[in-house]
C-alpha positions as CSV (number, residue, x, y, z in Angstrom):
1,X,151.6,158.5,131.9
2,X,149.5,157.1,129.1
3,X,150.7,154.0,127.2
4,X,147.8,153.0,125.3
5,X,148.5,150.1,122.9
6,X,152.3,150.5,123.3
7,X,153.1,147.4,125.5
8,X,151.3,145.3,122.9
9,X,153.9,146.3,120.3
10,X,156.7,145.1,122.5
11,X,157.7,141.4,122.4
12,X,158.4,139.4,125.6
13,X,162.1,139.4,124.7
14,X,162.2,143.1,124.8
15,X,161.2,143.1,128.6
16,X,158.2,145.5,128.3
17,X,157.7,145.5,132.1
18,X,161.3,146.8,132.4
19,X,160.7,149.6,129.9
20,X,157.5,150.6,131.7
21,X,159.3,150.5,134.9
22,X,162.0,152.9,133.7
23,X,159.4,155.3,132.3
24,X,157.6,155.2,135.6
25,X,160.9,155.9,137.6
26,X,161.3,159.2,135.8
27,X,157.8,160.4,136.9
28,X,157.1,162.7,139.9
29,X,155.5,161.0,143.0
30,X,151.7,160.8,142.8
31,X,151.7,160.3,138.9
32,X,149.4,157.9,137.3
33,X,149.9,155.2,134.8
34,X,147.1,154.3,132.1
35,X,147.8,151.2,129.9
36,X,145.6,149.4,127.3
37,X,146.3,146.1,125.8
38,X,144.7,143.4,123.7
39,X,143.9,140.2,125.4
40,X,143.3,136.7,124.1
41,X,141.5,135.7,127.3
42,X,138.1,135.6,125.5
43,X,138.9,134.4,122.1
44,X,142.7,133.4,121.9
45,X,142.7,132.0,118.3
46,X,141.2,135.1,116.9
47,X,143.5,137.5,118.7
48,X,146.6,135.5,117.9
49,X,145.6,135.8,114.2
50,X,145.2,139.5,114.6
51,X,148.7,139.8,116.1
52,X,150.1,137.7,113.3
53,X,148.6,140.0,110.7
54,X,150.4,142.9,112.5
55,X,153.6,141.0,112.6
56,X,153.3,140.0,108.9
57,X,152.9,143.8,108.2
58,X,156.1,144.6,110.1
59,X,154.5,145.9,113.2
60,X,155.5,144.0,116.4
61,X,152.4,142.7,118.2
62,X,151.7,140.7,121.4
63,X,148.6,139.6,122.9
64,X,148.7,139.2,126.8
65,X,146.5,137.5,129.4
66,X,144.9,139.4,132.2
67,X,147.7,138.0,134.5
68,X,150.4,139.0,132.2
69,X,148.8,142.6,131.8
70,X,148.2,142.9,135.6
71,X,152.0,142.4,136.1
72,X,152.7,145.7,134.6
73,X,151.1,147.3,137.7
74,X,153.1,145.3,140.3
75,X,154.0,147.5,143.2
76,X,151.5,150.3,142.2
77,X,148.4,151.4,144.0
78,X,145.4,150.9,141.7
79,X,142.6,153.6,141.6
80,X,139.2,153.0,140.2
81,X,138.2,151.3,138.1
82,X,141.5,149.4,138.4
83,X,142.2,146.8,135.7
84,X,139.0,146.5,133.7
85,X,137.8,145.9,130.2
86,X,137.7,149.3,128.6
87,X,134.2,148.8,127.3
88,X,133.0,147.7,130.7
89,X,134.5,150.6,132.4
90,X,133.0,153.2,130.0
91,X,129.6,151.5,130.2
92,X,129.6,151.5,134.0
93,X,130.6,155.1,134.2
94,X,127.8,156.2,131.8
95,X,125.1,154.8,134.1
């Protein structure tokens, strides 16, 4: 299941981890989960401003830390490259 960008459009009060868990429960054994998400770990002020622009335009937006994002995978077995910055993963595979 691919949820690229979708968890970022869910506020904490909407319990996005529960939503992802419910979606996963409907999948066949051996299925995979791919998520992408904006993080403020490297430049929190800029990413919070980006999220605010989305919210002002009527689109929910949430920036999460690496730890908050990792929690989406609790109880799952990670496969390579695991939880990684998308740019780093693509660059490493190109070598």
